[in-house]
ZAMARGU-4260 file (C-alpha; in steps of 0.2 Angstrom, whole numbers, plus 5000, padded with zeros to 4 digits):
<rodrens>
0) 5415/5252/4843 | 5404/5265/4846 | 5404/5274/4861 | 5389/5276/4872 | 5398/5295/4879
5) 5396/5309/4875 | 5412/5320/4872 | 5408/5326/4892 | 5410/5308/4893 | 5390/5305/4900
10) 5381/5294/4894 | 5368/5300/4882 | 5348/5302/4887 | 5344/5289/4874 | 5357/5276/4881
15) 5350/5280/4899 | 5331/5277/4890 | 5336/5261/4885 | 5344/5254/4900 | 5328/5260/4908
20) 5321/5250/4897 | 5330/5235/4895 | 5330/5235/4917 | 5312/5238/4914 | 5305/5222/4903
25) 5317/5211/4913 | 5307/5217/4930 | 5292/5215/4922 | 5293/5200/4913 | 5300/5191/4931
30) 5284/5199/4941 | 5274/5193/4927 | 5279/5177/4923 | 5280/5175/4945 | 5259/5178/4943
35) 5258/5167/4930 | 5265/5153/4939 | 5255/5158/4956 | 5239/5158/4944 | 5243/5139/4937
40) 5251/5131/4951 | 5232/5125/4957 | 5231/5118/4941 | 5251/5107/4943 | 5254/5113/4924
45) 5269/5127/4920 | 5267/5141/4909 | 5276/5133/4895 | 5266/5117/4896 | 5249/5129/4896
50) 5255/5140/4880 | 5256/5122/4873 | 5237/5118/4877 | 5233/5133/4872 | 5241/5130/4854
55) 5235/5113/4852 | 5215/5120/4857 | 5217/5134/4843 | 5221/5120/4832 | 5210/5107/4839
60) 5204/5096/4829 | 5220/5096/4818 | 5236/5090/4828 | 5253/5097/4826 | 5272/5091/4824
65) 5283/5092/4839 | 5292/5104/4829 | 5276/5114/4825 | 5272/5118/4844 | 5289/5119/4849
70) 5290/5134/4834 | 5275/5140/4843 | 5284/5142/4860 | 5290/5160/4863 | 5307/5151/4872
75) 5313/5143/4856 | 5326/5132/4866 | 5313/5124/4878 | 5312/5102/4878 | 5296/5105/4869
80) 5296/5085/4869 | 5299/5085/4888 | 5285/5097/4891 | 5274/5085/4880 | 5279/5068/4888
85) 5272/5076/4905 | 5255/5081/4897 | 5253/5065/4888 | 5256/5058/4906 | 5241/5067/4915
90) 5230/5066/4898 | 5232/5081/4893 | 5235/5078/4875 | 5239/5063/4865 | 5254/5058/4853
95) 5250/5045/4841 | 5263/5043/4826 | 5262/5052/4809 | 5255/5047/4793 | 5266/5054/4783
100) 5282/5052/4793 | 5282/5035/4803 | 5298/5043/4811 | 5291/5058/4817 | 5276/5059/4831
105) 5262/5072/4833 | 5250/5079/4847 | 5234/5083/4849 | 5225/5090/4863 | 5212/5078/4872
110) 5195/5081/4881 | 5204/5082/4898 | 5215/5096/4890 | 5201/5105/4884 | 5193/5101/4900
115) 5207/5110/4911 | 5207/5125/4898 | 5189/5127/4901 | 5192/5126/4922 | 5209/5138/4919
120) 5200/5151/4910 | 5183/5151/4921 | 5197/5159/4933 | 5206/5171/4921 | 5198/5186/4929
125) 5210/5185/4946 | 5226/5186/4933 | 5217/5200/4922 | 5214/5207/4939 | 5234/5207/4944
130) 5237/5217/4928 | 5222/5231/4930 | 5225/5237/4949 | 5243/5242/4939 | 5237/5247/4919
135) 5221/5258/4916 | 5212/5249/4899 | 5218/5263/4887 | 5235/5258/4894 | 5233/5239/4891
140) 5228/5242/4872 | 5244/5256/4870 | 5255/5239/4881 | 5249/5229/4868 | 5254/5239/4853
145) 5271/5243/4858 | 5272/5224/4864 | 5269/5218/4848 | 5282/5227/4838 | 5295/5221/4849
150) 5292/5203/4842
</rodrens>
């Protein structure tokens, strides 16, 4: 096992930086998730449901298999079927049998789902303001570049 300590028994500067990075990423993810949840609360959907609708909207008028929807989620362990069922009950998407495989279903965003996204996007500036209060526009660009390398 490789030790994180130098011969003097101290943690290296690089390891300290990595510990701080892990802590900051965890705290930032928690803060961002909390703000996104607050933002979406008036629309009665969760961040994962919002992500599904965005994915379906980007592929509209095509449909996706439930597996394709699952793969689009950041959390690959999500119960995509359960999330899809809830969105279907709200009439934000429609589920129908696949033409190619009768054992599987496909999903597509509905007009109601598209209207919901329009409503959410018209108020997205409020969420953007939360970020811009903490970051300058050039820092947003820099952070995007750095985070895209972590995916």
